[in-house]
mmCIF file of the C-alpha atoms, coordinates in Angstrom:
data_MODEL
# 
_entry.id   MODEL 
# 
loop_
_atom_site.group_PDB 
_atom_site.id 
_atom_site.type_symbol 
_atom_site.label_atom_id 
_atom_site.label_alt_id 
_atom_site.label_comp_id 
_atom_site.label_asym_id 
_atom_site.label_entity_id 
_atom_site.label_seq_id 
_atom_site.pdbx_PDB_ins_code 
_atom_site.Cartn_x 
_atom_site.Cartn_y 
_atom_site.Cartn_z 
_atom_site.occupancy 
_atom_site.B_iso_or_equiv 
_atom_site.pdbx_formal_charge 
_atom_site.auth_seq_id 
_atom_site.auth_comp_id 
_atom_site.auth_asym_id 
_atom_site.auth_atom_id 
_atom_site.pdbx_PDB_model_num 
ATOM 1   C CA . UNK A 1 1   ? -2.222  -74.258 -11.838 1.00 0.00 ? 1   UNK A CA 1 
ATOM 2   C CA . UNK A 1 2   ? -0.185  -74.095 -8.096  1.00 0.00 ? 2   UNK A CA 1 
ATOM 3   C CA . UNK A 1 3   ? 0.753   -71.565 -5.640  1.00 0.00 ? 3   UNK A CA 1 
ATOM 4   C CA . UNK A 1 4   ? 2.743   -71.781 -2.782  1.00 0.00 ? 4   UNK A CA 1 
ATOM 5   C CA . UNK A 1 5   ? 1.481   -68.987 -0.059  1.00 0.00 ? 5   UNK A CA 1 
ATOM 6   C CA . UNK A 1 6   ? 3.930   -68.734 2.915   1.00 0.00 ? 6   UNK A CA 1 
ATOM 7   C CA . UNK A 1 7   ? 2.793   -67.139 5.906   1.00 0.00 ? 7   UNK A CA 1 
ATOM 8   C CA . UNK A 1 8   ? 5.894   -66.168 8.239   1.00 0.00 ? 8   UNK A CA 1 
ATOM 9   C CA . UNK A 1 9   ? 5.728   -66.580 12.152  1.00 0.00 ? 9   UNK A CA 1 
ATOM 10  C CA . UNK A 1 10  ? 7.323   -68.241 15.203  1.00 0.00 ? 10  UNK A CA 1 
ATOM 11  C CA . UNK A 1 11  ? 6.126   -71.560 16.614  1.00 0.00 ? 11  UNK A CA 1 
ATOM 12  C CA . UNK A 1 12  ? 5.203   -72.153 19.912  1.00 0.00 ? 12  UNK A CA 1 
ATOM 13  C CA . UNK A 1 13  ? 2.228   -71.179 21.539  1.00 0.00 ? 13  UNK A CA 1 
ATOM 14  C CA . UNK A 1 14  ? 3.997   -67.964 23.276  1.00 0.00 ? 14  UNK A CA 1 
ATOM 15  C CA . UNK A 1 15  ? 3.803   -66.608 20.189  1.00 0.00 ? 15  UNK A CA 1 
ATOM 16  C CA . UNK A 1 16  ? 0.454   -66.913 19.138  1.00 0.00 ? 16  UNK A CA 1 
ATOM 17  C CA . UNK A 1 17  ? -1.699  -63.714 18.888  1.00 0.00 ? 17  UNK A CA 1 
ATOM 18  C CA . UNK A 1 18  ? 1.757   -61.772 18.739  1.00 0.00 ? 18  UNK A CA 1 
ATOM 19  C CA . UNK A 1 19  ? 2.341   -59.083 15.692  1.00 0.00 ? 19  UNK A CA 1 
ATOM 20  C CA . UNK A 1 20  ? 5.191   -60.949 14.320  1.00 0.00 ? 20  UNK A CA 1 
ATOM 21  C CA . UNK A 1 21  ? 3.235   -64.063 13.666  1.00 0.00 ? 21  UNK A CA 1 
ATOM 22  C CA . UNK A 1 22  ? 0.525   -61.908 11.371  1.00 0.00 ? 22  UNK A CA 1 
ATOM 23  C CA . UNK A 1 23  ? 1.645   -64.373 8.425   1.00 0.00 ? 23  UNK A CA 1 
ATOM 24  C CA . UNK A 1 24  ? 0.352   -67.385 10.347  1.00 0.00 ? 24  UNK A CA 1 
ATOM 25  C CA . UNK A 1 25  ? -2.758  -65.297 11.042  1.00 0.00 ? 25  UNK A CA 1 
ATOM 26  C CA . UNK A 1 26  ? -3.538  -64.504 7.724   1.00 0.00 ? 26  UNK A CA 1 
ATOM 27  C CA . UNK A 1 27  ? -3.127  -68.151 6.619   1.00 0.00 ? 27  UNK A CA 1 
ATOM 28  C CA . UNK A 1 28  ? -5.152  -69.662 9.374   1.00 0.00 ? 28  UNK A CA 1 
ATOM 29  C CA . UNK A 1 29  ? -7.889  -66.944 8.117   1.00 0.00 ? 29  UNK A CA 1 
ATOM 30  C CA . UNK A 1 30  ? -7.647  -67.916 4.309   1.00 0.00 ? 30  UNK A CA 1 
ATOM 31  C CA . UNK A 1 31  ? -7.521  -71.791 5.223   1.00 0.00 ? 31  UNK A CA 1 
ATOM 32  C CA . UNK A 1 32  ? -10.533 -71.581 7.359   1.00 0.00 ? 32  UNK A CA 1 
ATOM 33  C CA . UNK A 1 33  ? -12.128 -69.447 4.532   1.00 0.00 ? 33  UNK A CA 1 
ATOM 34  C CA . UNK A 1 34  ? -11.499 -71.956 1.958   1.00 0.00 ? 34  UNK A CA 1 
ATOM 35  C CA . UNK A 1 35  ? -12.396 -75.130 3.649   1.00 0.00 ? 35  UNK A CA 1 
ATOM 36  C CA . UNK A 1 36  ? -8.889  -76.068 4.315   1.00 0.00 ? 36  UNK A CA 1 
ATOM 37  C CA . UNK A 1 37  ? -7.267  -78.059 6.922   1.00 0.00 ? 37  UNK A CA 1 
ATOM 38  C CA . UNK A 1 38  ? -3.582  -78.257 8.575   1.00 0.00 ? 38  UNK A CA 1 
ATOM 39  C CA . UNK A 1 39  ? -1.645  -81.352 8.671   1.00 0.00 ? 39  UNK A CA 1 
ATOM 40  C CA . UNK A 1 40  ? 2.070   -81.276 10.149  1.00 0.00 ? 40  UNK A CA 1 
ATOM 41  C CA . UNK A 1 41  ? 4.757   -82.209 7.023   1.00 0.00 ? 41  UNK A CA 1 
ATOM 42  C CA . UNK A 1 42  ? 8.311   -81.282 6.192   1.00 0.00 ? 42  UNK A CA 1 
ATOM 43  C CA . UNK A 1 43  ? 9.745   -78.012 7.417   1.00 0.00 ? 43  UNK A CA 1 
ATOM 44  C CA . UNK A 1 44  ? 5.922   -76.846 8.394   1.00 0.00 ? 44  UNK A CA 1 
ATOM 45  C CA . UNK A 1 45  ? 2.722   -77.418 8.751   1.00 0.00 ? 45  UNK A CA 1 
ATOM 46  C CA . UNK A 1 46  ? 0.773   -77.430 5.521   1.00 0.00 ? 46  UNK A CA 1 
ATOM 47  C CA . UNK A 1 47  ? -3.019  -77.146 3.877   1.00 0.00 ? 47  UNK A CA 1 
ATOM 48  C CA . UNK A 1 48  ? -4.059  -77.009 0.449   1.00 0.00 ? 48  UNK A CA 1 
ATOM 49  C CA . UNK A 1 49  ? -6.988  -75.497 -0.710  1.00 0.00 ? 49  UNK A CA 1 
ATOM 50  C CA . UNK A 1 50  ? -8.562  -74.594 -4.322  1.00 0.00 ? 50  UNK A CA 1 
ATOM 51  C CA . UNK A 1 51  ? -9.578  -71.175 -5.378  1.00 0.00 ? 51  UNK A CA 1 
ATOM 52  C CA . UNK A 1 52  ? -11.322 -70.404 -8.860  1.00 0.00 ? 52  UNK A CA 1 
ATOM 53  C CA . UNK A 1 53  ? -9.426  -73.536 -10.399 1.00 0.00 ? 53  UNK A CA 1 
ATOM 54  C CA . UNK A 1 54  ? -6.083  -72.464 -8.757  1.00 0.00 ? 54  UNK A CA 1 
ATOM 55  C CA . UNK A 1 55  ? -4.638  -74.922 -6.020  1.00 0.00 ? 55  UNK A CA 1 
ATOM 56  C CA . UNK A 1 56  ? -3.043  -73.131 -3.281  1.00 0.00 ? 56  UNK A CA 1 
ATOM 57  C CA . UNK A 1 57  ? -0.304  -74.738 -1.074  1.00 0.00 ? 57  UNK A CA 1 
ATOM 58  C CA . UNK A 1 58  ? -0.182  -73.005 2.401   1.00 0.00 ? 58  UNK A CA 1 
ATOM 59  C CA . UNK A 1 59  ? 2.797   -73.200 4.523   1.00 0.00 ? 59  UNK A CA 1 
ATOM 60  C CA . UNK A 1 60  ? 3.604   -71.908 7.812   1.00 0.00 ? 60  UNK A CA 1 
ATOM 61  C CA . UNK A 1 61  ? 7.059   -72.646 8.085   1.00 0.00 ? 61  UNK A CA 1 
ATOM 62  C CA . UNK A 1 62  ? 8.109   -74.795 11.461  1.00 0.00 ? 62  UNK A CA 1 
ATOM 63  C CA . UNK A 1 63  ? 11.770  -73.404 11.242  1.00 0.00 ? 63  UNK A CA 1 
ATOM 64  C CA . UNK A 1 64  ? 11.729  -70.284 12.956  1.00 0.00 ? 64  UNK A CA 1 
ATOM 65  C CA . UNK A 1 65  ? 11.547  -66.779 11.490  1.00 0.00 ? 65  UNK A CA 1 
ATOM 66  C CA . UNK A 1 66  ? 15.078  -66.670 10.808  1.00 0.00 ? 66  UNK A CA 1 
ATOM 67  C CA . UNK A 1 67  ? 15.290  -69.955 8.981   1.00 0.00 ? 67  UNK A CA 1 
ATOM 68  C CA . UNK A 1 68  ? 12.046  -69.427 7.137   1.00 0.00 ? 68  UNK A CA 1 
ATOM 69  C CA . UNK A 1 69  ? 13.986  -69.551 3.251   1.00 0.00 ? 69  UNK A CA 1 
ATOM 70  C CA . UNK A 1 70  ? 14.718  -73.345 3.756   1.00 0.00 ? 70  UNK A CA 1 
ATOM 71  C CA . UNK A 1 71  ? 10.931  -74.407 4.174   1.00 0.00 ? 71  UNK A CA 1 
ATOM 72  C CA . UNK A 1 72  ? 10.159  -72.001 1.125   1.00 0.00 ? 72  UNK A CA 1 
ATOM 73  C CA . UNK A 1 73  ? 12.882  -73.511 -1.007  1.00 0.00 ? 73  UNK A CA 1 
ATOM 74  C CA . UNK A 1 74  ? 11.999  -76.962 0.140   1.00 0.00 ? 74  UNK A CA 1 
ATOM 75  C CA . UNK A 1 75  ? 8.090   -76.609 -1.195  1.00 0.00 ? 75  UNK A CA 1 
ATOM 76  C CA . UNK A 1 76  ? 8.988   -74.909 -4.266  1.00 0.00 ? 76  UNK A CA 1 
ATOM 77  C CA . UNK A 1 77  ? 11.216  -77.470 -5.288  1.00 0.00 ? 77  UNK A CA 1 
ATOM 78  C CA . UNK A 1 78  ? 8.921   -80.373 -4.133  1.00 0.00 ? 78  UNK A CA 1 
ATOM 79  C CA . UNK A 1 79  ? 5.771   -79.044 -5.630  1.00 0.00 ? 79  UNK A CA 1 
ATOM 80  C CA . UNK A 1 80  ? 7.769   -77.796 -8.882  1.00 0.00 ? 80  UNK A CA 1 
ATOM 81  C CA . UNK A 1 81  ? 6.136   -74.328 -8.105  1.00 0.00 ? 81  UNK A CA 1 
ATOM 82  C CA . UNK A 1 82  ? 7.819   -71.572 -10.199 1.00 0.00 ? 82  UNK A CA 1 
ATOM 83  C CA . UNK A 1 83  ? 8.955   -68.349 -7.708  1.00 0.00 ? 83  UNK A CA 1 
ATOM 84  C CA . UNK A 1 84  ? 6.846   -66.098 -9.428  1.00 0.00 ? 84  UNK A CA 1 
ATOM 85  C CA . UNK A 1 85  ? 3.690   -67.973 -8.090  1.00 0.00 ? 85  UNK A CA 1 
ATOM 86  C CA . UNK A 1 86  ? 4.695   -68.024 -4.569  1.00 0.00 ? 86  UNK A CA 1 
ATOM 87  C CA . UNK A 1 87  ? 3.961   -65.505 -2.176  1.00 0.00 ? 87  UNK A CA 1 
ATOM 88  C CA . UNK A 1 88  ? 5.554   -64.974 1.366   1.00 0.00 ? 88  UNK A CA 1 
ATOM 89  C CA . UNK A 1 89  ? 3.306   -62.877 3.745   1.00 0.00 ? 89  UNK A CA 1 
ATOM 90  C CA . UNK A 1 90  ? 4.959   -61.162 6.624   1.00 0.00 ? 90  UNK A CA 1 
ATOM 91  C CA . UNK A 1 91  ? 4.673   -58.498 9.376   1.00 0.00 ? 91  UNK A CA 1 
ATOM 92  C CA . UNK A 1 92  ? 6.174   -54.995 8.907   1.00 0.00 ? 92  UNK A CA 1 
ATOM 93  C CA . UNK A 1 93  ? 7.087   -52.322 11.597  1.00 0.00 ? 93  UNK A CA 1 
ATOM 94  C CA . UNK A 1 94  ? 7.664   -49.801 8.660   1.00 0.00 ? 94  UNK A CA 1 
ATOM 95  C CA . UNK A 1 95  ? 4.196   -49.447 7.598   1.00 0.00 ? 95  UNK A CA 1 
ATOM 96  C CA . UNK A 1 96  ? 1.224   -48.511 9.633   1.00 0.00 ? 96  UNK A CA 1 
ATOM 97  C CA . UNK A 1 97  ? -0.878  -50.671 11.525  1.00 0.00 ? 97  UNK A CA 1 
ATOM 98  C CA . UNK A 1 98  ? -3.204  -52.514 8.578   1.00 0.00 ? 98  UNK A CA 1 
ATOM 99  C CA . UNK A 1 99  ? -1.537  -51.166 5.608   1.00 0.00 ? 99  UNK A CA 1 
ATOM 100 C CA . UNK A 1 100 ? -0.751  -53.663 2.902   1.00 0.00 ? 100 UNK A CA 1 
ATOM 101 C CA . UNK A 1 101 ? 2.306   -53.655 0.412   1.00 0.00 ? 101 UNK A CA 1 
ATOM 102 C CA . UNK A 1 102 ? 2.868   -56.264 -2.067  1.00 0.00 ? 102 UNK A CA 1 
ATOM 103 C CA . UNK A 1 103 ? 5.811   -56.349 -4.082  1.00 0.00 ? 103 UNK A CA 1 
ATOM 104 C CA . UNK A 1 104 ? 7.598   -58.690 -6.711  1.00 0.00 ? 104 UNK A CA 1 
ATOM 105 C CA . UNK A 1 105 ? 11.125  -58.061 -5.356  1.00 0.00 ? 105 UNK A CA 1 
ATOM 106 C CA . UNK A 1 106 ? 12.870  -55.736 -3.379  1.00 0.00 ? 106 UNK A CA 1 
ATOM 107 C CA . UNK A 1 107 ? 14.955  -55.793 -0.098  1.00 0.00 ? 107 UNK A CA 1 
ATOM 108 C CA . UNK A 1 108 ? 14.371  -57.593 3.375   1.00 0.00 ? 108 UNK A CA 1 
ATOM 109 C CA . UNK A 1 109 ? 13.713  -54.371 4.940   1.00 0.00 ? 109 UNK A CA 1 
ATOM 110 C CA . UNK A 1 110 ? 15.367  -55.597 8.104   1.00 0.00 ? 110 UNK A CA 1 
ATOM 111 C CA . UNK A 1 111 ? 13.154  -58.581 8.270   1.00 0.00 ? 111 UNK A CA 1 
ATOM 112 C CA . UNK A 1 112 ? 14.920  -61.801 9.453   1.00 0.00 ? 112 UNK A CA 1 
ATOM 113 C CA . UNK A 1 113 ? 12.667  -64.184 7.692   1.00 0.00 ? 113 UNK A CA 1 
ATOM 114 C CA . UNK A 1 114 ? 12.830  -62.181 4.255   1.00 0.00 ? 114 UNK A CA 1 
ATOM 115 C CA . UNK A 1 115 ? 16.595  -61.951 4.484   1.00 0.00 ? 115 UNK A CA 1 
ATOM 116 C CA . UNK A 1 116 ? 17.005  -65.638 5.096   1.00 0.00 ? 116 UNK A CA 1 
ATOM 117 C CA . UNK A 1 117 ? 14.651  -66.400 2.004   1.00 0.00 ? 117 UNK A CA 1 
ATOM 118 C CA . UNK A 1 118 ? 16.680  -63.984 -0.073  1.00 0.00 ? 118 UNK A CA 1 
ATOM 119 C CA . UNK A 1 119 ? 19.763  -66.147 0.924   1.00 0.00 ? 119 UNK A CA 1 
ATOM 120 C CA . UNK A 1 120 ? 18.416  -69.317 0.503   1.00 0.00 ? 120 UNK A CA 1 
ATOM 121 C CA . UNK A 1 121 ? 16.577  -68.468 -3.010  1.00 0.00 ? 121 UNK A CA 1 
ATOM 122 C CA . UNK A 1 122 ? 19.662  -66.623 -4.437  1.00 0.00 ? 122 UNK A CA 1 
ATOM 123 C CA . UNK A 1 123 ? 17.810  -63.327 -4.906  1.00 0.00 ? 123 UNK A CA 1 
ATOM 124 C CA . UNK A 1 124 ? 15.580  -60.563 -3.805  1.00 0.00 ? 124 UNK A CA 1 
ATOM 125 C CA . UNK A 1 125 ? 13.076  -61.463 -6.866  1.00 0.00 ? 125 UNK A CA 1 
ATOM 126 C CA . UNK A 1 126 ? 10.190  -63.413 -5.045  1.00 0.00 ? 126 UNK A CA 1 
ATOM 127 C CA . UNK A 1 127 ? 6.700   -61.680 -4.378  1.00 0.00 ? 127 UNK A CA 1 
ATOM 128 C CA . UNK A 1 128 ? 6.051   -60.634 -0.742  1.00 0.00 ? 128 UNK A CA 1 
ATOM 129 C CA . UNK A 1 129 ? 2.921   -59.245 1.040   1.00 0.00 ? 129 UNK A CA 1 
ATOM 130 C CA . UNK A 1 130 ? 3.940   -57.125 3.862   1.00 0.00 ? 130 UNK A CA 1 
ATOM 131 C CA . UNK A 1 131 ? 1.400   -56.442 6.632   1.00 0.00 ? 131 UNK A CA 1 
ATOM 132 C CA . UNK A 1 132 ? 1.584   -53.225 8.748   1.00 0.00 ? 132 UNK A CA 1 
ATOM 133 C CA . UNK A 1 133 ? 2.100   -53.554 12.359  1.00 0.00 ? 133 UNK A CA 1 
ATOM 134 C CA . UNK A 1 134 ? 2.987   -50.073 13.059  1.00 0.00 ? 134 UNK A CA 1 
ATOM 135 C CA . UNK A 1 135 ? 6.006   -49.037 15.495  1.00 0.00 ? 135 UNK A CA 1 
ATOM 136 C CA . UNK A 1 136 ? 4.393   -47.633 18.452  1.00 0.00 ? 136 UNK A CA 1 
ATOM 137 C CA . UNK A 1 137 ? 7.341   -48.572 20.712  1.00 0.00 ? 137 UNK A CA 1 
ATOM 138 C CA . UNK A 1 138 ? 9.896   -46.607 22.677  1.00 0.00 ? 138 UNK A CA 1 
ATOM 139 C CA . UNK A 1 139 ? 13.659  -46.702 21.635  1.00 0.00 ? 139 UNK A CA 1 
ATOM 140 C CA . UNK A 1 140 ? 15.237  -49.971 22.350  1.00 0.00 ? 140 UNK A CA 1 
ATOM 141 C CA . UNK A 1 141 ? 12.018  -51.788 22.658  1.00 0.00 ? 141 UNK A CA 1 
ATOM 142 C CA . UNK A 1 142 ? 11.557  -52.817 18.867  1.00 0.00 ? 142 UNK A CA 1 
ATOM 143 C CA . UNK A 1 143 ? 11.819  -56.731 20.096  1.00 0.00 ? 143 UNK A CA 1 
ATOM 144 C CA . UNK A 1 144 ? 9.373   -56.533 22.766  1.00 0.00 ? 144 UNK A CA 1 
ATOM 145 C CA . UNK A 1 145 ? 6.682   -54.609 20.605  1.00 0.00 ? 145 UNK A CA 1 
ATOM 146 C CA . UNK A 1 146 ? 7.226   -57.182 17.385  1.00 0.00 ? 146 UNK A CA 1 
ATOM 147 C CA . UNK A 1 147 ? 6.955   -60.168 19.612  1.00 0.00 ? 147 UNK A CA 1 
ATOM 148 C CA . UNK A 1 148 ? 4.289   -58.458 21.911  1.00 0.00 ? 148 UNK A CA 1 
ATOM 149 C CA . UNK A 1 149 ? 0.606   -59.651 21.686  1.00 0.00 ? 149 UNK A CA 1 
ATOM 150 C CA . UNK A 1 150 ? -1.923  -57.276 19.850  1.00 0.00 ? 150 UNK A CA 1 
ATOM 151 C CA . UNK A 1 151 ? -3.725  -54.545 21.900  1.00 0.00 ? 151 UNK A CA 1 
ATOM 152 C CA . UNK A 1 152 ? -7.282  -54.580 22.334  1.00 0.00 ? 152 UNK A CA 1 
ATOM 153 C CA . UNK A 1 153 ? -7.776  -51.832 19.754  1.00 0.00 ? 153 UNK A CA 1 
ATOM 154 C CA . UNK A 1 154 ? -5.575  -54.207 17.213  1.00 0.00 ? 154 UNK A CA 1 
ATOM 155 C CA . UNK A 1 155 ? -7.364  -56.851 17.850  1.00 0.00 ? 155 UNK A CA 1 
ATOM 156 C CA . UNK A 1 156 ? -10.871 -55.390 17.132  1.00 0.00 ? 156 UNK A CA 1 
ATOM 157 C CA . UNK A 1 157 ? -9.278  -54.346 13.661  1.00 0.00 ? 157 UNK A CA 1 
ATOM 158 C CA . UNK A 1 158 ? -7.659  -57.613 12.860  1.00 0.00 ? 158 UNK A CA 1 
ATOM 159 C CA . UNK A 1 159 ? -10.757 -59.498 11.464  1.00 0.00 ? 159 UNK A CA 1 
ATOM 160 C CA . UNK A 1 160 ? -10.930 -56.584 8.622   1.00 0.00 ? 160 UNK A CA 1 
ATOM 161 C CA . UNK A 1 161 ? -7.040  -56.930 8.001   1.00 0.00 ? 161 UNK A CA 1 
ATOM 162 C CA . UNK A 1 162 ? -6.966  -60.714 7.754   1.00 0.00 ? 162 UNK A CA 1 
ATOM 163 C CA . UNK A 1 163 ? -10.015 -60.596 5.213   1.00 0.00 ? 163 UNK A CA 1 
ATOM 164 C CA . UNK A 1 164 ? -8.239  -57.685 3.341   1.00 0.00 ? 164 UNK A CA 1 
ATOM 165 C CA . UNK A 1 165 ? -5.270  -60.206 2.901   1.00 0.00 ? 165 UNK A CA 1 
ATOM 166 C CA . UNK A 1 166 ? -7.340  -63.080 1.715   1.00 0.00 ? 166 UNK A CA 1 
ATOM 167 C CA . UNK A 1 167 ? -8.809  -60.783 -0.777  1.00 0.00 ? 167 UNK A CA 1 
ATOM 168 C CA . UNK A 1 168 ? -5.303  -59.895 -2.025  1.00 0.00 ? 168 UNK A CA 1 
ATOM 169 C CA . UNK A 1 169 ? -3.893  -63.360 -1.969  1.00 0.00 ? 169 UNK A CA 1 
ATOM 170 C CA . UNK A 1 170 ? -7.236  -64.545 -4.121  1.00 0.00 ? 170 UNK A CA 1 
ATOM 171 C CA . UNK A 1 171 ? -6.425  -61.450 -6.603  1.00 0.00 ? 171 UNK A CA 1 
ATOM 172 C CA . UNK A 1 172 ? -2.623  -62.452 -6.803  1.00 0.00 ? 172 UNK A CA 1 
ATOM 173 C CA . UNK A 1 173 ? -3.656  -66.327 -7.686  1.00 0.00 ? 173 UNK A CA 1 
ATOM 174 C CA . UNK A 1 174 ? -6.324  -65.426 -10.297 1.00 0.00 ? 174 UNK A CA 1 
ATOM 175 C CA . UNK A 1 175 ? -5.023  -61.984 -11.871 1.00 0.00 ? 175 UNK A CA 1 
ATOM 176 C CA . UNK A 1 176 ? -1.280  -62.133 -11.047 1.00 0.00 ? 176 UNK A CA 1 
ATOM 177 C CA . UNK A 1 177 ? 1.119   -59.789 -8.373  1.00 0.00 ? 177 UNK A CA 1 
ATOM 178 C CA . UNK A 1 178 ? 0.306   -56.587 -10.853 1.00 0.00 ? 178 UNK A CA 1 
ATOM 179 C CA . UNK A 1 179 ? -3.520  -56.567 -10.099 1.00 0.00 ? 179 UNK A CA 1 
ATOM 180 C CA . UNK A 1 180 ? -3.133  -57.677 -6.825  1.00 0.00 ? 180 UNK A CA 1 
ATOM 181 C CA . UNK A 1 181 ? -0.855  -54.757 -5.686  1.00 0.00 ? 181 UNK A CA 1 
ATOM 182 C CA . UNK A 1 182 ? -3.857  -52.549 -6.848  1.00 0.00 ? 182 UNK A CA 1 
ATOM 183 C CA . UNK A 1 183 ? -6.350  -53.975 -4.008  1.00 0.00 ? 183 UNK A CA 1 
ATOM 184 C CA . UNK A 1 184 ? -3.752  -53.559 -0.982  1.00 0.00 ? 184 UNK A CA 1 
ATOM 185 C CA . UNK A 1 185 ? -5.202  -49.760 -0.579  1.00 0.00 ? 185 UNK A CA 1 
ATOM 186 C CA . UNK A 1 186 ? -7.054  -49.632 2.475   1.00 0.00 ? 186 UNK A CA 1 
ATOM 187 C CA . UNK A 1 187 ? -10.885 -50.498 2.307   1.00 0.00 ? 187 UNK A CA 1 
ATOM 188 C CA . UNK A 1 188 ? -13.451 -48.452 3.406   1.00 0.00 ? 188 UNK A CA 1 
ATOM 189 C CA . UNK A 1 189 ? -15.150 -49.921 6.634   1.00 0.00 ? 189 UNK A CA 1 
ATOM 190 C CA . UNK A 1 190 ? -18.811 -50.880 6.652   1.00 0.00 ? 190 UNK A CA 1 
# 
């Protein structure tokens, strides 16, 4: 069985280690953990990894955030993957830092990447994993915050968050979205 796992972010070194690129960070983590390697391909960087008999096609679109739908649709069609076997990972400033939320459908919540995917796919019924980046910014400074680098405290927590996201993805592909939704609660730290 095949799955398309898409991490949203912006291409270019200036966006590395920014809150808006958490989708790329999650995919880099799971790709490394499952022994994959990236290659440049149509509409993005791709890696193929295996987990418990499933094939995960990892996609980091190179279309920029607000045109992510083009890459998602292309790879769903090319790989003949049903939309319910896809998962989009993105940042969410409406969630506290590190909080995860998995849903099988819903609004774009003001996220330009999700908005474009919804437009291109023709609906809001596709699984998405939102990763909370918090909203610690002053009025009018949202863009600077979202495109800003992680603070030192956030950087220290990031490995735990990425590992938690990887576990949610593994649960999603083996047990389905419903069961994976139950794994998004914060884990206790060692």
